[in-house]
C-alpha positions as CSV (number, residue, x, y, z in Angstrom):
1,M,0.0,0.0,0.0
2,S,3.0,2.3,0.2
3,D,2.3,3.8,-3.2
4,L,-1.4,3.3,-3.3
5,G,-0.9,1.4,-6.5
6,G,-2.9,-1.6,-7.7
7,A,-1.8,-3.9,-4.8
8,G,-2.6,-1.1,-2.3
9,A,-6.0,-0.6,-3.9
10,A,-6.7,-4.3,-3.6
11,L,-5.9,-4.2,0.1
12,L,-8.1,-1.2,0.7
13,R,-11.0,-3.0,-0.9
14,L,-11.0,-5.4,2.0
15,L,-12.4,-2.5,4.0
16,P,-15.9,-1.0,3.7
17,P,-15.6,1.6,0.9
18,E,-15.9,4.8,2.9
19,A,-13.4,3.5,5.5
20,A,-11.0,2.5,2.7
21,H,-11.3,5.9,1.1
22,R,-10.5,7.6,4.4
23,L,-7.5,5.4,4.9
24,A,-6.3,6.3,1.4
25,I,-6.6,10.0,2.2
26,R,-4.5,9.5,5.4
27,A,-1.9,7.6,3.5
28,L,-1.6,10.3,1.0
29,A,-1.4,13.0,3.7
30,A,1.4,11.0,5.3
31,G,3.4,11.1,2.1
32,L,2.9,7.5,1.0
33,V,2.9,8.3,-2.7
34,P,5.9,8.7,-5.0
35,G,6.8,11.8,-7.0
36,R,6.7,11.6,-10.8
37,A,9.8,9.9,-12.2
38,A,9.8,11.8,-15.5
39,P,8.2,14.9,-17.0
40,D,4.9,14.5,-18.9
41,P,5.2,14.0,-22.7
42,P,5.1,17.4,-24.4
43,S,2.1,16.3,-26.4
44,L,0.0,16.2,-23.2
45,A,0.5,19.9,-22.3
46,S,-2.9,21.5,-22.6
47,Q,-4.5,24.9,-22.5
48,A,-8.1,25.2,-21.3
49,C,-10.1,28.0,-19.6
50,G,-7.1,30.2,-19.8
51,L,-5.0,27.8,-17.7
52,A,-1.9,25.8,-18.7
53,F,-2.1,22.2,-17.6
54,P,1.0,19.9,-17.7
55,N,-1.4,17.1,-18.8
56,P,-5.2,16.8,-19.2
57,I,-5.7,14.0,-16.6
58,G,-7.2,15.3,-13.4
59,I,-8.8,14.1,-10.2
60,A,-12.5,14.7,-10.0
61,A,-14.3,16.2,-7.1
62,G,-15.3,13.8,-4.4
63,F,-11.8,12.2,-3.9
64,D,-10.3,15.0,-1.9
65,K,-13.5,16.4,-0.4
66,D,-11.8,18.6,2.3
67,A,-8.7,19.8,0.4
68,E,-6.4,17.6,2.4
69,V,-4.3,15.9,-0.2
70,F,-4.2,17.9,-3.4
71,A,-0.4,18.4,-3.1
72,P,0.5,14.7,-3.1
73,L,-2.0,14.0,-5.9
74,L,-0.3,16.7,-8.0
75,R,3.1,15.2,-7.1
76,G,1.8,11.8,-8.1
77,G,1.2,13.0,-11.6
78,A,-2.3,14.4,-11.8
79,G,-2.5,17.3,-14.2
80,F,-4.9,19.1,-11.8
81,V,-7.0,18.3,-8.8
82,E,-10.6,19.4,-8.0
83,V,-11.3,19.5,-4.3
84,G,-14.8,19.4,-2.7
85,T,-17.7,19.4,-2.9
86,L,-17.4,22.1,-0.2
87,T,-20.4,23.8,1.4
88,P,-20.6,27.0,3.4
89,Q,-21.3,25.2,6.7
90,P,-20.0,21.8,7.7
91,Q,-22.4,18.9,7.3
92,G,-22.3,15.2,8.0
93,G,-24.1,14.0,5.0
94,N,-26.6,11.2,4.8
95,P,-26.8,8.3,7.3
96,K,-24.3,5.4,6.9
97,P,-23.9,3.0,5.1
98,R,-24.0,5.3,2.1
99,M,-21.4,4.0,-0.3
100,Y,-21.4,0.6,-2.1
101,R,-18.9,-1.2,-4.4
102,L,-20.2,-3.0,-7.5
103,A,-16.8,-4.7,-8.1
104,A,-17.9,-7.0,-10.9
105,D,-19.3,-3.9,-12.7
106,G,-16.4,-1.6,-12.0
107,A,-18.8,0.8,-10.4
108,V,-19.7,2.5,-7.1
109,I,-23.0,3.8,-5.8
110,N,-22.9,6.6,-3.3
111,R,-25.4,8.7,-1.5
112,L,-22.9,10.6,0.7
113,G,-24.8,13.9,0.6
114,F,-22.0,16.5,0.4
115,N,-20.4,15.4,3.7
116,N,-17.5,17.9,4.3
117,R,-16.1,20.0,7.1
118,G,-17.1,23.2,5.5
119,M,-15.5,26.0,3.5
120,A,-13.6,27.6,6.4
121,A,-11.7,24.5,7.3
122,A,-10.8,23.8,3.6
123,A,-9.8,27.5,3.2
124,G,-7.2,27.2,5.9
125,R,-5.5,24.4,4.0
126,L,-5.8,26.1,0.6
127,E,-4.3,29.2,2.0
128,R,-1.1,27.3,2.6
129,R,-0.8,25.8,-0.9
130,D,1.9,26.9,-3.4
131,P,0.0,27.8,-6.7
132,A,3.2,27.2,-8.6
133,R,3.0,23.5,-7.8
134,G,-0.1,22.7,-9.8
135,I,-3.6,23.6,-10.7
136,V,-6.3,23.2,-8.0
137,G,-10.0,23.7,-8.6
138,V,-12.7,24.0,-6.0
139,N,-16.1,22.4,-6.3
140,I,-18.8,24.2,-4.4
141,G,-22.3,23.2,-3.3
142,R,-25.2,24.3,-1.1
143,N,-26.0,23.0,2.4
144,K,-28.9,20.6,2.6
145,A,-31.0,22.9,4.8
146,T,-30.4,26.1,2.9
147,V,-33.4,28.0,1.5
148,D,-31.5,30.4,-0.7
149,A,-29.3,28.2,-2.8
150,T,-27.7,31.1,-4.7
151,A,-26.7,32.8,-1.5
152,D,-24.9,29.6,-0.5
153,Y,-23.0,29.3,-3.7
154,V,-22.0,33.0,-3.6
155,A,-20.8,32.6,0.0
156,A,-18.7,29.6,-0.9
157,F,-17.4,31.3,-4.0
158,E,-16.4,34.5,-2.2
159,R,-14.5,32.5,0.5
160,L,-12.8,29.9,-1.7
161,A,-12.4,31.4,-5.2
162,P,-9.4,33.6,-4.2
163,L,-7.6,30.4,-3.2
164,A,-8.3,28.4,-6.3
165,D,-7.4,28.3,-10.0
166,Y,-11.0,27.6,-11.0
167,V,-14.4,27.0,-9.4
168,T,-16.9,24.3,-10.3
169,V,-20.5,24.8,-9.4
170,N,-22.1,21.4,-8.5
171,I,-25.8,21.5,-9.2
172,S,-26.1,17.9,-10.3
173,S,-25.5,15.6,-7.4
174,P,-28.5,13.3,-6.9
175,N,-28.0,13.1,-3.1
176,T,-29.1,16.5,-2.0
177,P,-32.9,17.0,-2.2
178,G,-33.8,19.7,-4.8
179,L,-30.2,20.3,-5.9
180,R,-30.8,19.1,-9.5
181,D,-33.7,21.6,-9.7
182,L,-31.0,24.2,-10.2
183,Q,-30.4,22.8,-13.6
184,A,-33.7,24.2,-14.8
185,R,-33.3,27.0,-17.3
186,D,-34.3,30.0,-15.2
187,E,-32.6,28.7,-12.0
188,L,-29.4,28.0,-13.8
189,D,-29.3,31.4,-15.5
190,R,-30.0,33.1,-12.2
191,L,-27.2,31.2,-10.5
192,I,-24.6,31.8,-13.1
193,A,-25.5,35.5,-13.2
194,G,-25.1,35.7,-9.5
195,L,-21.7,34.0,-9.5
196,H,-20.4,36.2,-12.3
197,E,-21.5,39.2,-10.3
198,A,-19.7,37.8,-7.3
199,R,-16.5,37.2,-9.4
200,E,-16.6,40.8,-10.6
201,S,-17.2,42.2,-7.1
202,C,-14.2,40.2,-5.8
203,G,-12.0,41.5,-8.5
204,L,-11.3,38.0,-9.8
205,S,-11.1,36.6,-13.3
206,L,-10.7,32.8,-12.6
207,P,-12.9,30.4,-14.7
208,I,-16.3,29.2,-13.4
209,L,-17.5,25.8,-14.6
210,V,-20.8,24.0,-14.0
211,K,-21.1,20.3,-13.4
212,I,-24.2,18.8,-15.0
213,A,-26.0,15.5,-14.7
214,P,-25.8,12.7,-17.3
215,D,-29.5,12.3,-17.0
216,L,-30.6,15.6,-18.7
217,N,-33.2,15.2,-21.4
218,A,-32.8,16.9,-24.8
219,A,-34.6,20.1,-23.8
220,A,-32.6,20.5,-20.7
221,R,-29.4,19.9,-22.6
222,Q,-30.3,22.6,-25.1
223,D,-31.2,25.0,-22.3
224,T,-27.9,24.4,-20.7
225,A,-26.0,25.0,-23.9
226,D,-27.9,28.2,-24.6
227,I,-27.2,29.6,-21.2
228,A,-23.6,28.6,-21.3
229,L,-23.1,30.4,-24.6
230,A,-25.2,33.5,-23.6
231,R,-23.5,33.9,-20.2
232,R,-20.1,33.0,-21.7
233,L,-19.6,30.3,-19.1
234,D,-16.0,29.1,-18.9
235,G,-16.8,25.4,-19.0
236,L,-19.0,22.5,-18.4
237,I,-18.1,19.3,-16.5
238,I,-19.9,16.3,-18.0
239,G,-21.1,14.6,-16.0
240,N,-21.9,13.7,-12.5
241,T,-23.2,10.4,-11.2
242,T,-26.4,8.9,-12.7
243,I,-29.6,7.8,-11.1
244,A,-30.1,5.4,-14.0
245,R,-29.5,1.7,-13.4
246,P,-28.3,-0.1,-16.6
247,D,-29.6,-3.6,-17.1
248,T,-26.0,-4.8,-17.4
249,L,-25.4,-4.3,-13.6
250,T,-24.8,-7.7,-11.9
251,E,-24.1,-6.8,-8.2
252,A,-26.9,-6.9,-5.6
253,A,-26.0,-3.4,-4.5
254,R,-27.3,-2.1,-7.8
255,D,-30.7,-1.5,-6.1
256,Q,-29.2,0.9,-3.6
257,A,-30.3,4.5,-3.8
258,G,-27.8,7.1,-4.9
259,G,-25.5,8.1,-7.8
260,L,-23.9,5.4,-9.9
261,S,-20.3,6.1,-11.1
262,G,-17.6,4.0,-12.8
263,R,-17.5,1.9,-15.9
264,P,-21.3,1.7,-16.6
265,L,-21.3,5.5,-16.8
266,F,-18.7,5.7,-19.6
267,A,-21.0,5.3,-22.6
268,P,-23.8,7.6,-21.6
269,S,-21.5,10.3,-20.2
270,T,-19.4,10.2,-23.4
271,A,-22.5,10.4,-25.6
272,L,-23.6,13.5,-23.6
273,L,-20.2,15.0,-23.9
274,A,-20.3,14.7,-27.7
275,D,-23.9,16.1,-27.7
276,M,-22.9,19.1,-25.7
277,Y,-19.9,19.7,-27.8
278,R,-22.2,19.9,-30.9
279,R,-24.8,22.0,-29.1
280,T,-22.2,24.6,-28.0
281,A,-20.4,24.3,-31.4
282,G,-17.2,23.7,-29.6
283,N,-17.3,27.2,-28.1
284,V,-17.4,26.1,-24.4
285,T,-14.6,24.2,-22.7
286,L,-15.8,20.7,-21.8
287,V,-14.3,18.4,-19.1
288,G,-15.1,14.7,-19.5
289,V,-15.6,12.5,-16.5
290,G,-17.4,9.2,-16.0
291,G,-16.1,5.6,-16.4
292,V,-12.6,6.3,-17.5
293,T,-10.4,3.3,-16.7
294,N,-7.7,3.4,-19.3
295,A,-5.9,5.5,-21.9
296,A,-8.4,4.5,-24.6
297,D,-11.3,5.8,-22.5
298,A,-9.5,9.1,-21.9
299,Y,-8.8,9.5,-25.6
300,A,-12.4,8.7,-26.5
301,K,-13.5,11.5,-24.1
302,I,-11.1,13.9,-25.8
303,R,-12.3,12.9,-29.3
304,A,-15.9,13.4,-28.1
305,G,-15.1,17.0,-27.1
306,A,-13.3,17.1,-23.8
307,S,-10.3,19.3,-23.4
308,L,-9.7,17.8,-20.0
309,V,-10.5,14.4,-18.4
310,Q,-11.1,13.5,-14.8
311,L,-10.8,10.3,-12.8
312,Y,-12.3,9.0,-9.5
313,T,-14.0,5.7,-9.3
314,A,-11.3,3.8,-11.3
315,L,-8.7,4.9,-8.8
316,A,-10.4,2.8,-6.1
317,Y,-10.0,-0.3,-8.3
318,H,-6.7,0.4,-10.0
319,G,-4.7,2.7,-7.6
320,L,-3.0,6.0,-8.3
321,G,-0.6,4.3,-10.8
322,L,-3.5,4.4,-13.2
323,I,-2.7,8.1,-13.8
324,D,0.7,7.5,-15.3
325,R,-0.6,4.5,-17.3
326,I,-3.3,6.7,-18.8
327,K,-0.9,9.5,-19.6
328,S,1.6,7.2,-21.3
329,G,-1.1,5.5,-23.3
330,L,-2.7,8.8,-24.3
331,A,0.5,10.1,-25.7
332,E,0.8,6.9,-27.7
333,H,-2.7,7.3,-29.1
334,L,-2.1,10.9,-30.1
335,A,1.2,10.0,-31.9
336,A,-0.4,7.0,-33.6
337,D,-3.1,9.3,-35.1
338,G,-0.6,12.0,-36.1
339,F,-1.7,14.6,-33.4
340,A,1.0,16.8,-31.9
341,A,-1.2,17.9,-29.1
342,V,-4.3,17.1,-27.2
343,A,-6.1,20.1,-28.6
344,D,-5.7,18.7,-32.1
345,A,-8.0,15.7,-31.2
346,V,-10.7,17.5,-29.2
347,G,-14.1,16.9,-30.7
348,I,-13.1,15.2,-33.9
349,D,-15.5,12.4,-33.3
350,A,-18.4,14.6,-32.1
351,T,-18.4,16.5,-35.4
352,K,-18.8,13.2,-37.3
353,S,-22.0,12.3,-35.5
């Protein structure tokens, strides 16, 4: 377990999933992860949302909820790390058990419910980070008991945005009642307008991205695309966990309530990614997340329209060594297809559909 690689991940799977995750965080915080042995291949250097990424493979929100281990994750080879979801006030989340492995399906179901120690605690750690050591995004949400959702997002933005390289607005988790209602056209427009105003009043210019659900229907997708273009949103993250349960699931835990992530999410989330690329005509930066387990998956996300790709569930099954394997394989895929850079491949399959 010293490097949290494949063997370490296998040992952690002997524990209940939430306990295993907590142990992994503690191991990372204790320095039990190697630094990168070599620089990233030049072809992986990426520009997105006005930021320069050493490679396009990042850690999705949910892994480092409380901004405890972004530094070792960056040292371990991640091109960027997104911490959170963080809410203004601490909250314990939903009752346990609330996280389930579907090992045979390469999946996880969770109904954690934005459990985190709150924005103030995370801010204390983010204030100590060295921005020169890598890109860190902050994913923000609202507290479960909040009446004025926009006020919560603005409060979290004002506290955390000055400490981040970008901010992601999470309105798509299925585990907070009413949260996905913020994806409705008028609600989304109001929320983005409020956050843009907060950004201006804070004297900031960092990118704001919105994370959407993979379960949006065609009308909601078009509404999201229209608002993203009209409001000049910096980016969309596609997508969050799904409430759908594919017939292919074999594990008994498939009937648990919550959001499904992992391998079964790859096809629907990639299809949504390509659809949103077309609907925005490639004019909004897209981040692909959902079911990525190897370099071919990451490359497919990029060809579907993603400028950046995020991992989470696959790390629980394959360890942090997966990051380097994906980067190496991705560079090989680009070279095999004659692409000098990631940007050259972005969206080439989406435009064929």
